[in-house]
MILOTOR-361634 format. One record per residue (C-alpha): residue in one letter; x, y, z. Coordinates in nm, 3 decimals, m for minus. Layout:
N
   r         x         y         z
   A         X         Y         Z
...
This chain:
436
   r         x         y         z
   M     2.979    m9.806    m1.292
   R     2.806   m10.145    m1.277
   H     2.656   m10.260    m1.595
   S     2.375   m10.517    m1.608
   R     2.460   m10.840    m1.781
   P     2.309   m10.896    m2.111
   P     2.041   m11.181    m2.113
   V     2.168   m11.512    m2.223
   A     1.941   m11.704    m2.459
   G     1.753   m11.971    m2.268
   S     1.832   m11.799    m1.915
   L     1.564   m11.707    m1.667
   R     1.618   m11.340    m1.733
   A     1.601   m11.376    m2.122
   T     1.281   m11.586    m2.078
   R     1.117   m11.332    m1.868
   L     1.188   m11.017    m2.085
   R     0.895   m10.919    m2.282
   R     0.720   m10.608    m2.411
   V     0.352   m10.601    m2.311
   D     0.049   m10.427    m2.382
   P    m0.252   m10.354    m2.191
   L    m0.612   m10.524    m2.195
   P    m0.899   m10.335    m2.357
   T    m1.036   m10.033    m2.164
   A    m1.356   m10.215    m2.049
   V    m1.161   m10.502    m1.886
   R    m0.902   m10.251    m1.729
   Q    m1.179   m10.059    m1.597
   A    m1.343   m10.387    m1.457
   D    m1.029   m10.459    m1.273
   G    m1.006   m10.110    m1.127
   N    m0.698   m10.020    m1.320
   Q    m0.738    m9.677    m1.501
   A    m0.396    m9.663    m1.638
   E    m0.365    m9.470    m1.972
   T    m0.176    m9.675    m2.222
   T    m0.211    m9.750    m2.590
   P    m0.192   m10.096    m2.756
   Y     0.057   m10.138    m3.045
   C     0.149   m10.431    m3.264
   S     0.469   m10.578    m3.382
   S     0.497   m10.795    m3.693
   G     0.117   m10.810    m3.713
   R     0.076   m10.937    m3.366
   H    m0.049   m10.791    m3.039
   S     0.061   m10.890    m2.682
   R    m0.221   m10.909    m2.422
   Q    m0.176   m10.928    m2.065
   L    m0.379   m10.893    m1.737
   T    m0.282   m10.540    m1.603
   V    m0.140   m10.524    m1.275
   G    m0.138   m10.195    m1.043
   M     0.196   m10.049    m0.963
   P     0.337   m10.179    m0.632
   T     0.243    m9.941    m0.344
   A     0.474   m10.003    m0.055
   R     0.264   m10.033     0.274
   D     0.559    m9.955     0.494
   R     0.793    m9.652     0.456
   V     1.148    m9.762     0.404
   L     1.387    m9.488     0.523
   S     1.769    m9.522     0.473
   S     2.061    m9.302     0.570
   P     2.403    m9.347     0.412
   Q     2.644    m9.490     0.679
   A     3.008    m9.410     0.697
   S     3.218    m9.675     0.541
   N     3.429    m9.906     0.760
   P     3.787    m9.938     0.650
   Q     3.786   m10.293     0.807
   L     3.540   m10.426     0.556
   G     3.831   m10.428     0.301
   P     3.818   m10.366    m0.064
   P     3.507   m10.486    m0.264
   P     3.515   m10.839    m0.404
   Q     3.664   m10.861    m0.750
   S     3.530   m11.190    m0.854
   D     3.177   m11.142    m0.728
   R     2.958   m11.017    m1.020
   R     2.684   m10.918    m0.779
   S     2.889   m10.710    m0.548
   P     2.941   m10.413    m0.477
   I     2.634   m10.211    m0.542
   R     2.761    m9.859    m0.606
   E     2.581    m9.538    m0.585
   Q     2.592    m9.519    m0.968
   A     2.408    m9.859    m0.994
   F     2.076    m9.675    m1.095
   D     2.238    m9.462    m1.370
   N     2.162    m9.767    m1.605
   V     1.859    m9.936    m1.464
   S     1.863   m10.308    m1.553
   P     1.572   m10.423    m1.793
   L     1.271   m10.507    m1.598
   H     1.169   m10.870    m1.502
   I     0.871   m10.978    m1.706
   S     0.704   m11.314    m1.656
   S     0.587   m11.516    m1.949
   V     0.249   m11.374    m2.043
   H    m0.036   m11.491    m2.264
   R    m0.009   m11.368    m2.623
   R    m0.279   m11.390    m2.893
   E    m0.345   m11.206    m3.222
   L    m0.606   m10.931    m3.212
   P    m0.803   m10.800    m3.499
   P    m0.611   m10.635    m3.767
   A    m0.799   m10.315    m3.729
   K    m0.635   m10.261    m3.395
   C    m0.292   m10.251    m3.546
   R    m0.135    m9.899    m3.627
   T     0.013    m9.829    m3.959
   S     0.386    m9.807    m3.984
   E     0.376    m9.428    m4.006
   E     0.176    m9.430    m3.669
   Q     0.427    m9.664    m3.521
   Q     0.711    m9.429    m3.587
   G     0.575    m9.143    m3.364
   A     0.399    m9.388    m3.117
   H     0.500    m9.412    m2.761
   M     0.596    m9.753    m2.686
   P     0.491    m9.888    m2.366
   D     0.770    m9.943    m2.103
   L     0.851   m10.294    m1.958
   A     0.676   m10.347    m1.629
   P     0.689   m10.625    m1.382
   V     0.413   m10.887    m1.456
   P     0.315   m11.160    m1.207
   D     0.422   m11.516    m1.272
   P     0.154   m11.753    m1.383
   T     0.141   m11.884    m1.026
   I    m0.007   m11.553    m0.918
   Y    m0.283   m11.590    m1.189
   R    m0.366   m11.934    m1.079
   R    m0.412   m11.818    m0.718
   R    m0.622   m11.527    m0.828
   L    m0.848   m11.759    m1.050
   R    m0.904   m12.038    m0.799
   S    m0.996   m11.762    m0.536
   E    m1.248   m11.598    m0.784
   L    m1.404   m11.932    m0.866
   R    m1.443   m12.045    m0.504
   K    m1.597   m11.707    m0.423
   A    m1.835   m11.735    m0.730
   R    m1.956   m12.084    m0.613
   E    m2.011   m11.966    m0.261
   A    m2.199   m11.650    m0.385
   A    m2.414   m11.878    m0.605
   G    m2.497   m12.090    m0.290
   Y    m2.370   m12.415    m0.434
   A    m2.191   m12.697    m0.260
   Q    m1.887   m12.860    m0.431
   R    m2.068   m13.193    m0.468
   D    m2.365   m13.025    m0.639
   V    m2.156   m12.837    m0.872
   A    m1.951   m13.147    m0.985
   A    m2.265   m13.338    m1.037
   A    m2.422   m13.054    m1.240
   M    m2.114   m13.017    m1.449
   D    m2.083   m13.404    m1.489
   W    m1.744   m13.378    m1.328
   S    m1.588   m13.596    m1.061
   L    m1.579   m13.426    m0.733
   S    m1.198   m13.457    m0.728
   K    m1.186   m13.250    m1.048
   L    m1.357   m12.965    m0.906
   L    m1.153   m12.980    m0.583
   R    m0.830   m12.981    m0.785
   I    m0.947   m12.688    m0.982
   E    m1.046   m12.491    m0.666
   T    m0.714   m12.565    m0.497
   G    m0.511   m12.479    m0.805
   A    m0.371   m12.843    m0.842
   V    m0.481   m12.836    m1.194
   S    m0.568   m12.577    m1.463
   I    m0.922   m12.523    m1.605
   T    m0.975   m12.507    m1.983
   T    m1.155   m12.206    m2.122
   N    m1.449   m12.422    m2.249
   D    m1.496   m12.577    m1.884
   L    m1.460   m12.230    m1.739
   K    m1.726   m12.083    m1.970
   A    m1.975   m12.371    m1.874
   L    m1.883   m12.330    m1.500
   L    m1.936   m11.951    m1.518
   A    m2.273   m11.997    m1.688
   H    m2.373   m12.242    m1.405
   Y    m2.281   m11.973    m1.160
   H    m2.496   m11.716    m1.341
   I    m2.206   m11.508    m1.415
   T    m2.282   m11.340    m1.767
   D    m2.135   m10.992    m1.735
   P    m1.909   m10.963    m2.036
   P    m1.614   m10.775    m1.880
   R    m1.612   m11.024    m1.573
   V    m1.637   m11.318    m1.806
   L    m1.347   m11.185    m2.018
   T    m1.135   m11.109    m1.722
   L    m1.177   m11.459    m1.580
   L    m1.114   m11.615    m1.932
   D    m0.797   m11.408    m1.946
   L    m0.700   m11.523    m1.602
   A    m0.747   m11.882    m1.697
   R    m0.526   m11.844    m2.022
   A    m0.256   m11.674    m1.829
   A    m0.266   m11.936    m1.546
   R    m0.185   m12.203    m1.815
   E     0.131   m12.033    m1.935
   R     0.458   m12.190    m1.857
   S     0.626   m12.027    m1.548
   P     0.988   m11.914    m1.639
   F     1.086   m12.090    m1.303
   S     0.961   m12.427    m1.420
   A     1.307   m12.472    m1.598
   Y     1.432   m12.522    m1.237
   K     1.182   m12.763    m1.129
   E     1.444   m13.047    m1.115
   L     1.647   m12.836    m0.877
   G     1.394   m12.783    m0.602
   S     1.050   m12.859    m0.466
   P     0.724   m12.734    m0.605
   E     0.718   m12.515    m0.302
   F     1.059   m12.360    m0.386
   I     0.951   m12.287    m0.736
   A     0.625   m12.122    m0.589
   H     0.858   m11.923    m0.365
   M     1.039   m11.770    m0.658
   A     0.715   m11.689    m0.830
   Y     0.572   m11.498    m0.531
   E     0.916   m11.328    m0.487
   S     0.900   m11.194    m0.835
   A     0.551   m11.060    m0.796
   A     0.547   m10.925    m0.451
   S     0.538   m10.561    m0.364
   V     0.659   m10.618    m0.002
   I     0.900   m10.885     0.115
   R     0.972   m10.956     0.478
   S     1.246   m11.218     0.535
   F     1.383   m11.380     0.865
   Q     1.685   m11.589     0.888
   P     1.817   m11.732     1.214
   L     2.117   m11.913     1.053
   V     2.243   m11.788     0.724
   V     2.239   m11.466     0.530
   P     1.902   m11.429     0.327
   G     1.953   m11.549    m0.032
   L     1.880   m11.198    m0.180
   L     2.173   m11.055     0.006
   Q     2.428   m11.332    m0.054
   T     2.740   m11.277    m0.241
   E     2.822   m11.540    m0.502
   E     3.102   m11.694    m0.306
   Y     2.876   m11.712     0.004
   A     2.590   m11.861    m0.182
   R     2.817   m12.125    m0.330
   E     2.944   m12.227     0.004
   V     2.604   m12.265     0.151
   I     2.453   m12.442    m0.147
   A     2.747   m12.684    m0.183
   E     2.720   m12.772     0.192
   V     2.337   m12.834     0.160
   R     2.302   m12.985    m0.175
   G     2.628   m13.186    m0.200
   P     2.926   m13.178    m0.441
   D     2.757   m13.187    m0.774
   K     2.929   m12.877    m0.949
   K     2.682   m12.858    m1.220
   I     2.369   m12.833    m0.989
   I     2.571   m12.602    m0.772
   D     2.651   m12.374    m1.061
   R     2.288   m12.364    m1.172
   L     2.157   m12.284    m0.826
   V     2.414   m12.014    m0.773
   D     2.325   m11.846    m1.116
   L     1.969   m11.864    m1.021
   R     2.016   m11.698    m0.699
   M     2.216   m11.427    m0.854
   D     1.953   m11.378    m1.109
   R     1.697   m11.332    m0.850
   Q     1.879   m11.053    m0.692
   E     1.821   m10.822    m0.981
   L     1.483   m10.752    m0.838
   L     1.683   m10.528    m0.589
   E     1.762   m10.280    m0.868
   R     1.469   m10.310    m1.098
   E     1.241   m10.011    m1.167
   N     0.970    m9.999    m0.898
   P     1.131   m10.263    m0.671
   P     0.959   m10.419    m0.393
   S     0.996   m10.298    m0.045
   L     1.242   m10.541     0.126
   H     1.268   m10.594     0.507
   F     1.556   m10.831     0.606
   M     1.585   m10.963     0.956
   M     1.878   m11.176     1.079
   D     1.995   m11.305     1.411
   E     2.329   m11.178     1.517
   A     2.464   m11.536     1.495
   V     2.429   m11.504     1.114
   I     2.677   m11.214     1.079
   N     2.935   m11.388     1.315
   R     2.938   m11.733     1.138
   A     3.237   m11.711     0.901
   V     3.090   m11.901     0.596
   G     3.360   m11.961     0.353
   G     3.632   m11.825     0.573
   P     3.712   m11.478     0.710
   D     3.781   m11.303     0.386
   A     3.471   m11.432     0.227
   M     3.262   m11.331     0.532
   R     3.404   m10.970     0.527
   R     3.290   m10.942     0.167
   Q     2.961   m11.076     0.262
   L     2.913   m10.835     0.546
   R     3.027   m10.548     0.307
   R     2.751   m10.654     0.068
   I     2.489   m10.645     0.353
   K     2.577   m10.286     0.438
   E     2.579   m10.185     0.070
   V     2.234   m10.327    m0.005
   G     2.099   m10.190     0.321
   E     2.172    m9.832     0.186
   L     1.918    m9.873    m0.094
   P     1.608    m9.662    m0.035
   N     1.371    m9.956    m0.059
   V     1.574   m10.197     0.181
   T     1.573   m10.220     0.552
   V     1.825   m10.454     0.734
   R     1.778   m10.535     1.098
   I     1.998   m10.753     1.320
   L     1.851   m10.922     1.625
   P     2.122   m10.891     1.895
   F     2.219   m11.171     2.125
   S     2.101   m10.945     2.414
   A     1.732   m10.991     2.292
   G     1.757   m11.337     2.432
   L     1.490   m11.598     2.317
   Y     1.205   m11.474     2.086
   P     0.911   m11.631     1.896
   R     0.992   m11.864     1.604
   L     1.373   m11.825     1.652
   R     1.445   m12.167     1.486
   V     1.232   m12.092     1.176
   A     1.342   m11.926     0.863
   Y     1.037   m11.768     0.689
   V     0.942   m11.510     0.425
   L     0.626   m11.313     0.397
   F     0.503   m11.174     0.059
   E     0.254   m10.903     0.005
   F     0.115   m10.829    m0.324
   P    m0.020   m10.495    m0.487
   E    m0.350   m10.628    m0.569
   P    m0.580   m10.649    m0.276
   E    m0.755   m10.958    m0.405
   N    m0.417   m11.147    m0.393
   E    m0.380   m11.281    m0.037
   D    m0.053   m11.247     0.165
   V     0.170   m11.571     0.140
   L     0.389   m11.710     0.411
   S     0.681   m11.920     0.296
   I     0.842   m12.135     0.575
   E     1.197   m12.299     0.521
   N     1.272   m12.588     0.740
   P     1.500   m12.903     0.741
   Q     1.221   m13.127     0.645
   G     1.146   m12.941     0.327
   D     1.010   m12.599     0.234
   M     0.644   m12.531     0.254
   V     0.416   m12.240     0.140
   V     0.123   m12.164     0.358
   R    m0.156   m11.915     0.252
   E    m0.424   m11.728     0.449
   A    m0.662   m11.977     0.611
   S    m0.489   m12.281     0.461
   P    m0.678   m12.585     0.552
   G    m0.496   m12.842     0.756
   E    m0.242   m12.606     0.890
   P    m0.203   m12.521     1.265
   G    m0.407   m12.219     1.372
   D    m0.093   m12.015     1.431
   V     0.083   m12.107     1.112
   N    m0.041   m11.846     0.885
   P     0.067   m11.505     0.735
   V    m0.122   m11.293     1.001
   S     0.055   m11.462     1.299
   Y     0.390   m11.457     1.148
   L     0.352   m11.091     1.047
   E     0.269   m11.000     1.400
   I     0.579   m11.177     1.522
   F     0.796   m10.992     1.266
   F     0.661   m10.663     1.396
   Q     0.747   m10.769     1.749
   L     1.096   m10.854     1.644
   E     1.153   m10.505     1.474
   Q     1.086   m10.354     1.812
   L     1.390   m10.568     1.943
   A     1.613   m10.485     1.638
   P     1.638   m10.101     1.558
   K     1.770   m10.069     1.219
   E     2.011    m9.793     1.341
   R     2.201   m10.060     1.522
   A     2.254   m10.298     1.228
   D     2.573   m10.110     1.100
   E     2.703   m10.118     1.447
   L     2.659   m10.498     1.495
   I     2.806   m10.562     1.149
   D     3.106   m10.363     1.233
   T     3.160   m10.551     1.557
   A     3.139   m10.873     1.367
   V     3.404   m10.750     1.110
   A     3.628   m10.652     1.397
   R     3.587   m10.999     1.546
   I     3.676   m11.161     1.213
   V     3.976   m10.943     1.172
   G     4.095   m11.031     1.524
   M     4.037   m11.398     1.430
   Q     4.257   m11.356     1.122
   Q     4.531   m11.199     1.326
   T     4.514   m11.467     1.588
   N     4.538   m11.734     1.315
   G     4.809   m11.561     1.122
   G     4.576   m11.448     0.838
   S     4.436   m11.791     0.796
   T     4.138   m11.809     0.555
   D     4.055   m12.184     0.613
   H     3.722   m12.284     0.497
   Q     3.436   m12.275     0.756
   P     3.153   m12.506     0.685
   A     2.798   m12.364     0.637
   V     2.494   m12.504     0.826
   E     2.273   m12.781     0.701
   E     1.941   m12.668     0.837
   S     1.881   m12.374     0.591
   V     1.994   m12.278     0.241
   G     1.878   m11.919     0.305
   S     1.644   m11.903     0.009
């Protein structure tokens, strides 16, 4: 039976484990969330958060157990992430909780120790990263300004701000203080108490430190944002033409790819590998996202790390593909050329309808995150156009053929080993993609 690793102090997982309480009923109703939960306090303090609806998968993910292939070999002994066994859900790992705003509520709200003894303690539940709150807030502020009929220049003049300050607030480049927000809402004639309170809580949550910010020296701001969206998404669609998607990589495969792309610095490699393994815990959390992985057939035939390491990687892909919330598809060579065949990308959908879908594109020049109707981006570079392409590719890659193609790749690797006398010489990874 696979046991989850205990959180290490200072680690991403330890930082993100919190027990959280709901907002007051009025605010929950204003947000359209009718969940019935009861606040509690610990050591005289309450935890407050913006409530989030449970993820609702928009796509049915069906899985049917496949017969194991003896050529896949034994499960890797040194890889702490693999294999995923059928008993993996007997002990569900603690849920990922992003850092959330906490403040003291009136003492009258606290229960007595006697009440606490018989009280139901709310379960841990996934909470969006502050990045999601910032997106939500800037969208709400932009809509509020447009509904009031004001131009950005007029608002900046009325608030005695520079135009650049308002532009940075509306694009999410900077946070807004609660005092500035109160004045701005008054200027927009927004006085409804529940809505004001919701927006103020959004502003407070948006100013929290993201647990992923601890890795800002290891990647671009776009990569940090990618991880934040990944942690909060209810549906994730990933396409990789060159390497196995990061959420499916074994530890040894990830180490080979990262070392090839990032260089020989062992300390950086170790941190990035640990980060990638931690991110994979979303596969097993309660109420996990619906995950759809699409790979070119070249991915499963490229022996990264050598034949033995690749056999273990292929085993990992098959095991994860058996999870009920995961679909794995392989685009066969027979499909020929297809749209965006050189671009690795991920599409994120969120459970809250007010949160736009996000397109994350990975390319040799650097990662970039593109949102709906992003200014300055080509008209066909947006989540909608890429989602249409993804759906087209699904028609070319029936999920029922994935195991067949993987088995064929395994047979090829076994034949290669026999031809080379069992050699497991290192095979270099590719530089174009790190498989985030």
